[in-house]
C-alpha positions in Angstrom: 168.1 108.1 165.8 171.4 105.1 165.9 170.9 105.4 162.1 171.8 108.7 162.0 174.9 108.3 164.5 175.9 105.2 163.0 176.1 107.3 159.4 177.6 110.3 160.8 180.4 108.0 162.6 180.9 105.8 158.9 181.5 109.6 157.1 183.9 110.5 160.0 186.0 107.3 159.5 185.9 107.7 155.9 187.4 111.1 156.0 190.1 110.6 158.6 190.8 107.1 156.3 191.6 109.4 153.4 193.4 111.8 155.6 196.0 109.0 157.0 196.3 108.0 153.6 197.1 111.3 152.0 199.6 112.5 154.3 201.2 108.5 154.4 201.8 108.8 150.5 205.6 108.6 150.5 206.1 108.9 146.7 204.6 112.8 146.6 201.3 114.1 144.9 200.8 113.7 141.5 201.7 117.5 140.8 205.4 116.9 142.9 205.6 113.9 139.5 204.3 116.0 136.5 206.4 118.6 137.5 209.8 116.5 137.8 209.1 115.0 134.2 208.2 118.4 132.9 212.3 119.0 133.0 213.1 115.5 131.2 214.7 116.7 127.4 212.8 115.5 124.2 214.8 114.5 121.1 213.1 116.9 118.5 214.3 115.8 114.8 216.2 117.5 112.5 213.5 118.2 109.4 215.1 121.0 107.9 216.6 119.9 104.0 220.8 120.2 103.3 221.3 122.7 100.7 222.4 120.6 97.6 218.6 119.8 97.9 216.3 122.0 96.0 212.6 122.1 96.3 210.0 122.6 93.4 208.8 125.9 94.6 212.0 127.2 95.2 213.3 126.2 91.7 210.1 126.9 89.5 208.2 128.6 92.0 205.3 126.8 91.6 204.5 123.1 93.0 204.9 120.6 90.9 201.4 119.6 90.2 200.9 123.2 88.9 203.7 122.3 86.2 202.0 119.0 84.9 199.2 118.6 82.9 196.3 117.3 83.9 196.5 114.4 81.5 199.1 113.0 83.4 197.1 113.5 87.1 193.7 112.7 86.2 193.7 108.8 85.3 191.4 108.1 82.6 188.3 106.1 83.7 188.3 102.8 82.2 184.5 101.6 82.8 182.4 102.0 79.5 180.8 105.3 79.2 177.2 103.9 79.6 177.8 101.9 83.0 180.3 104.9 84.3 177.7 107.2 83.8 174.7 105.1 85.3 177.1 104.4 88.2 178.0 107.7 89.0 174.4 109.1 88.6 173.0 106.0 90.9 175.3 106.7 93.5 174.6 110.3 93.4 170.5 109.8 92.7 170.8 107.5 96.1 172.4 110.1 98.4 170.2 112.9 97.1 166.8 110.4 97.8 167.9 109.5 100.8 168.4 113.4 102.2 165.0 114.1 100.5 167.2 116.7 98.2 166.1 116.2 94.3 169.4 116.8 92.1 171.5 118.1 95.1 174.5 116.5 93.4 173.0 115.6 90.2 176.2 116.4 87.4 176.4 114.7 84.1 179.4 116.1 83.0 182.2 113.8 82.1 186.0 113.7 81.2 185.6 110.9 78.4 187.3 112.3 75.2 185.1 111.7 72.5 181.3 113.9 72.0 179.7 110.1 71.9 181.3 108.6 74.8 180.1 112.3 76.7 176.8 111.7 75.3 176.8 107.7 76.3 178.0 109.1 79.7 175.2 111.2 80.3 172.5 108.7 79.2 173.5 106.3 81.8 174.2 109.2 84.4 170.4 110.4 84.2 169.1 106.6 84.0 170.7 105.4 87.1 170.1 109.0 88.8 166.7 108.2 88.5 166.7 104.9 89.4 168.9 105.7 92.7 166.9 108.6 93.6 163.6 106.1 93.7 165.8 103.7 95.7 166.9 106.4 98.1 163.3 108.0 98.7 162.4 104.0 99.6 165.3 103.8 101.9 167.0 101.2 99.7 170.7 102.4 100.0 172.0 99.3 101.3 170.0 96.9 98.8 167.8 96.3 101.3 
């Protein structure tokens, strides 16, 4: 019985203390502080271009990247064709093996200029994909 009365008295004291602290707050509530700050002027940068600057889309009706040939936009793969294919295939196979999705991202096409290089790339891709798929299924994604 004494414990219940003591608990009730402690709760009452805590509530009274909170009320006294709330009333005695001289700096104002959080809502008043927030509303006071909402009237502060914020600087907005001017992002308009002067009339002397013409954009590519206005001048040509298209984006600049649409006007350039692919040979300038896509960098030539500097790796040997077989090595590039093997690396690309291995990584694709590794992902597919880990996901248990055979040939989900299989793509042995390349941008090499000659037919011989494209053939070497495809050969390397097939071999790399097979090894990567096995390692992915075995959980060896990080050479462990």
